[in-house]
C-alpha positions in Angstrom: 0.1 0.1 0.0 2.5 2.4 1.0 4.5 2.0 -2.9 1.3 2.7 -4.1 1.2 5.7 -2.5 4.8 6.7 -3.3 4.1 6.3 -7.1 1.2 7.8 -7.0 2.3 11.0 -5.1 5.4 10.3 -7.8 3.7 11.0 -11.0 0.7 13.3 -9.5 3.6 15.9 -9.0 5.2 15.0 -12.4 1.5 15.5 -13.9 0.6 19.1 -12.0 4.0 20.5 -13.4 2.9 19.5 -16.8 -0.1 21.0 -16.5 2.0 23.8 -14.8 3.9 24.4 -17.7 0.7 24.2 -19.9 -1.0 26.6 -17.9 2.3 29.2 -17.8 2.5 28.6 -21.7 -0.9 29.0 -22.3 -0.5 32.3 -19.6 2.6 33.9 -21.9 0.3 33.3 -25.1 -2.3 35.3 -24.1 0.0 37.9 -22.5 1.4 38.3 -25.6 -2.4 37.9 -27.4 -3.8 40.9 -24.9 -0.8 43.2 -26.0 -1.3 42.6 -30.0 -5.2 42.6 -29.8 -7.5 45.4 -29.0 -8.8 45.6 -26.1 -13.1 44.9 -27.6 -12.1 41.6 -28.7 -13.9 40.8 -32.0 -16.2 37.3 -32.2 -14.0 35.9 -34.3 -10.5 36.7 -32.0 -13.0 35.6 -28.9 -13.2 32.1 -30.7 -9.7 31.2 -31.5 -8.7 32.6 -28.5 -10.6 30.7 -26.3 -10.8 27.6 -28.8 -7.3 27.7 -28.7 -6.7 27.6 -25.1 -9.1 24.7 -24.8 -7.2 22.7 -27.3 -4.2 23.7 -25.5 -5.6 22.4 -21.7 -6.1 19.1 -23.8 -2.5 18.8 -25.0 -1.8 18.7 -21.2 -4.7 16.3 -20.0 -3.4 14.1 -23.1 0.3 13.9 -21.7 -1.2 13.5 -18.3 -3.1 10.4 -19.3 0.0 8.9 -21.3 2.3 9.2 -18.1 -0.3 7.4 -16.4 -0.8 4.6 -18.8 2.8 4.2 -19.0 2.9 4.0 -15.5 0.1 1.5 -15.6 1.9 -0.4 -18.1 5.3 -0.5 -16.4 3.7 -1.7 -13.3 2.7 -4.9 -15.1 -0.7 -4.2 -14.7 -1.5 -4.5 -18.1 -0.1 -6.3 -20.8 -0.8 -3.8 -24.2 -1.1 -0.4 -24.6 -4.1 0.1 -25.7 -5.7 -1.7 -22.5 -3.3 0.8 -20.3 -4.0 3.8 -21.9 -8.1 3.2 -21.9 -8.2 2.7 -18.4 -6.1 5.6 -17.6 -8.5 7.6 -19.4 -11.4 6.4 -17.7 -10.1 6.7 -14.6 -7.9 10.2 -15.2 -11.3 12.1 -16.3 -13.1 10.1 -13.0 -15.5 8.3 -15.3 -14.8 4.9 -14.6 -16.3 2.3 -16.5 -15.9 -0.5 -14.5 -14.6 -3.2 -17.8 -11.4 -3.0 -16.7 -9.7 -3.4 -13.2 -6.4 -2.9 -11.8 -5.7 -6.7 -9.3 -6.7 -5.8 -5.7 -2.7 -4.9 -5.3 -2.6 -1.6 -7.2 -6.4 -0.5 -7.0 -4.9 2.7 -4.2 -3.0 3.7 -7.0 -5.7 4.2 -10.1 -8.1 5.5 -7.8 -4.8 7.9 -7.5 -5.3 8.6 -10.9 -8.6 9.9 -10.6 -7.5 12.1 -7.7 -5.1 13.8 -9.9 -7.7 14.2 -12.9 -10.1 15.5 -10.5 -6.7 18.6 -9.6 -5.8 18.7 -13.1 -9.7 19.5 -14.6 -10.1 22.5 -12.1 -7.0 23.8 -12.1 -8.1 24.3 -16.4 -12.1 25.0 -15.1 -9.8 27.5 -13.0 -7.6 29.0 -15.3 -10.6 29.0 -18.1 -13.1 30.8 -16.0 -10.6 33.9 -15.6 -9.8 33.6 -19.2 -13.3 33.9 -20.9 -14.0 36.4 -18.3 -11.1 38.6 -19.1 -11.8 37.6 -23.2 -15.4 38.6 -22.8 -15.4 41.5 -20.3 -16.2 41.6 -16.6 -19.0 43.8 -17.3 -20.9 41.7 -19.7 -20.8 38.8 -16.4 -23.3 41.3 -14.0 
């Protein structure tokens, strides 16, 4: 159990670092956009900024699920990449179909993947809310 917690915690730290890099890069991009696009964004500019931001965040989620998939493979829980990736996506998104299960020796490790997903999706949501308030204007939300 302790080894699952330790390994899971290390992977969570790694994936959070990946997501912070993704968010930091997006924040720098948005800073550049703010300097070069006038204050009132056109509809096309709004669509571009928000869509590009969402796609960039999905890239971070994709990298993180691959990290978990490789970790599941390294533990020996899965013999092929497709099954490990499927389980990683189902866990990370907290969907958890339940059609693919981990051995009792690795269940806590799998649950940590879901905890990690909650954290990453929360970070992304907070960033997107702030971005949309900035792009669409705070006055429009009142």
